[in-house]
N, C-alpha and C positions, 0 to 999 in steps of 0.2 A: 256027247260032251256039251256042257252048257258054256257058251262063248258070249262074253261081253264084248261088243266091238267099239273102240274108242277111235272114232274117226277124227282127222285134223290133218293139217298141213305140218304141224311140229316143225316150224321154220325159226328157230330151232327148238327142239324139245328142251324143256326146262322141269325145274323141281316141281313146280305146280302141277304139271302134268303127271308126274310120277307119283306124287302123294295122292292125287285122285284114283288114279288106277290101282295103285297098291291097296288102297282103302276099299274100293270096289271088289277087288279080288278077296279081300279077307272078310269083307261084311256083307257081301250079297250072294244070291244064289247063282254063281257062276263059278265055273271050274277053272277058266282062263281069262285073261284079258287080252285081246289083240290090239295093238296100236294099228290101225288101218291108216297108213300114210298115204294122202290124198294128192296126187301129182297137180291137180287144178281143182279148186273148189270153185262152183260156178257162181257163187254168191261173193267171191273176194277177188280183188286184183292179184294178177300172177307175176306182175314186173318185179316184186322184189323176192319171189321165190328162189330159193336154191335149188339146184338141180335134185329132181326126186330122190335119185340114188345115193345121194349124199346125205339127204335127210334120214332116209332108211337106214343109214350106215350110223348116223348119230342116235337113232333110236335104238338100234341094236348095241351100241356101246353102252347106253345108259341103262338097259334092262338086262344085260347079259348074265347077271348073277341072280336073277329072279325067275324061278321056274313058273310061276303063274302068269308071267308077262311074256308076250311074243309081238314081233314086228310082223307086219304084212305087207307084202307090195302087190297084193291081188288087183288094186286099181290100177297098176301100171300097164295090166294087159286089156283093160276095158276101154271103151271109148271115153275120149276127153270131151268136156269137163266131166268130171265124177259126180254121179248122182247116186245118192245113198240107195234108193230103191232098186237102181240096176245092180249094184253091189250086192245087196240083199238078195236078189233073185238069183244070181250068179252062185253065190255062196250056198243058197239052199239046194241048187241044182248039183253043186259039187260035193258038198258034204251033209247029204239028206239025213243022216242020223245025228246031226248037231242041231242045236236049238241055240238060235241067235238073239241076243238083246241088243239095244243100241244105247251107248252111254253118251249123254249130252248135259250141257249146263242148262240152267233154267232160262237163260238168254237166248240160247239155240231154241228151245222148245217154244218160247214166244214167237219166233220167226217161223215155225214149221210150216204154216201154211203158205210160204213162199217155196217151199220144196217141190220137187217134180213128185207127182203122185203120192202126196204125203198121207192121204186117206189110206192108201193101202199099207204103208208103214204103221200107222196108228191101229189099223185093223188085224194085222198078222204078227207083230212084234211088240215085245215088251220093251218099254223104254226106261232105263235107269237114269235118273236125273239128281244131279247134284246142284245145289243152291249156288247162285251166283249173287252177291250183293246188288241190290237195286233191281232184281228181276223176279219178282214174286208172280207165281203162276195163279192166275185168278179163274180159268176155265181149263180143265183137264181133258176138254174134247172127246169125253168118254173113251179114252184111251187106257192101255193097261201100263200103268205108271208105278214105278216104285222110287220114292224119294230117299236120297241119300245125304246125310249130314257129315259130308267130307271135310277134313282141315283145309283151309284154303289160305293159298299165299297170294298176295296182290301183286303178281308179276305177269308179264306177257311176253310172247316172243318178240312183238313189236318193240318193247322195252330193251329186250336183249340186243336186238338188231341196233337199236339207236346207240345203247352202250357200245358196242363193238364199233359203229361207224364214228363215235366220238373218241375212239382209242381208249376207252373206260373198261375196267375190268368187269367180267361176268362171274367171277369166281363166287361160290357159294348160292349162285342162282341156276346152275346147272350142275350134274355131275362132273368132278375133276377130269375125267377121261375126256369128256365131251368139250369141256372147255379148252383143254389142251388141244384137241384135234382141230377144233374150230380156229385156234391162235395159229396152230402149225400150218394150216392150209390157207390161211388169210380170208376166211369165209366172211362174208357181209360187209367187206371193206368197200 
């Protein structure tokens, strides 16, 4: 099976994430897209992170009706912080018949040289890259890249958290069920 791995904190998941994942599932050479919920990204502060199990639950709520999308807690069992190369190595060992690609925005690709053992990722894995405004890729680093022109929404998880903190609605920015669950549990207040 060909799996596209969409790594992220998903803190919380929003419609922008879902549009990208669904577009890649429909238009790229993958059978499924896995949302790999990262407990701790080594390049981001973790103080504003909701518990990883809560974030995983929100992802599952958001994608429950789409058989091409799945949520993965694989990094919950690995050493923290989460490094993509370690997760890829583990997944390849656990699922040797699967082929894995890494999904990322052009902004992340511009920072890939900061990643642990990034050369191994470039050498052994295909990268599916969606364009982020203001982040044009000038050097493909001789990597196996597939560029995707997915519809983009100019929203971020940071914006959603600010809205919630300021007691503003996040309706229409994330699926209704996710919005209701966040409100019900008073997440991000």
